[in-house]
N, C-alpha and C positions, 0 to 999 in steps of 0.2 A: 704192605699197602701204601705206606708213605713214600717209599722209594719209587713205586710205580707211578704215583701222582707227580712226583718231581720229574721223572723221565718223560712223562707225557707233556708237562709244561715246557721242558727244554726242547722237545720235538716241535711243539707249536711255535716256540720262540724262534727256532731256526727257520721254520717255514715262513714266518712273518718277515724276518730280517732279510730274506732273499728278495723280497718285493719292496720293502720300505727303506728308502734312502733319504737322508736329509742333506740339503745343500745350503748355500748362503742365502738364497731367496726364500727357501721354505725348510727351516731346520726341523729336526726330529724331536718330538716330545716323548720321552720314555719314562716309565714309572716302574719302580720296584717297591715291593712291600715285604717286610719281614714280619715275624710274629709280633714285634713290638713297635716298629716304626715304618713310616712311609717316606719314600724318596722320589723326587721328580727332577728331571734335568732336561735341558734343551741343548741338543748337540748338532754341530755342523759336521757331517760325516766327510765331506770333501776336504775340509781343513783339519779334521781330527781334533776339534776343540769343543769343550763344553762352554756354551755361551751363558747359561744361567742354571742355577742349582738351588734347590731348597729341600728341606726335610723336617720331620718332626723333632729333630735334634737341634735345629737352628735357633738362634737367639730371637729372631723376629717371630718365630712360631711360639716359643716359650713365653714371650712377653704377652701374647694375646690369648693363649689357651694352655691348660695344664695337661689333661689326658691326651695321649698321643696315638691311640689305635682305633678310635671309633669313627663313625661316618662324619661327624662334625669336624674332626681333625682332617679328614680327607678333603672336605669342602674348603677348609682354610688353606690347605696346601695348594689347591687349585687356584685360589685367589692370589696367593703369594707368588706362584710361578707365573701367573698371567701378568701381574704387576711388573715383575722383573723383565718379562718379555717385552712389554710395552715400553719400559724404560730404555731398552736396547733398540727399539724401533721395529720389533718383529710383530707383524700383523697376520702372518700365515704360518701354520705348522703342519707337519705330518705326524700322525699319532702312531706310536709303537706301544701296544699294550703289553709287550714283553711276555706273551704267552698266557697271561691271565684272562679269565673270562670277563667280557665287558658287562660288569654287573657290580652293584654295591659301591665300594670305595673307588674303583677304577672309573666307573661311570660318573660318580660324584665329582671327581677331579676334572674330568673332561667337560662336564656340564658347567662348572664354575669358570673354566677357561673360556668357553664359548660365550658365557654371559658377559664377560669382560670385553667382548668384541673381537676376539681372535678367531680367525677362520681355521677350522680343522677339517 
C-alpha cells in the first residue's frame, strides 16, 4: 500500500512539473515534507538556482519553536520562507505542491506566505 501511495505522488509530481516553471520574475515555491521535517525552497528554474531555503532543521526555526512536524511548525515555515523571499525582493511566486494534496500543512504554508503579501 505504501509503495502505491508513493508511486501515485510521483505521478502527480511529474504531471505538475510539466506545467509549473519558475523564472527570475516569478520563481517556484516548492515544498517537501518527510515524516519528521518540512522543507520549503524558492527556485529559479531558468538559472537553475535556489534563491531561498528554510526547513524545520534550520537555526531560525529552532530558535522560535521546538516541535517540527505539526501544523504550527508548517505555519512558521511559511512565515520564514515569505520573509526570505521579501528580503530578496520577490513579490510573486509560482506554487509547486510537489504532488501532495493541497490540505493541512501544505495549505498552511501557502496561507502564511499569502498573508505576508506575496502573490501566488
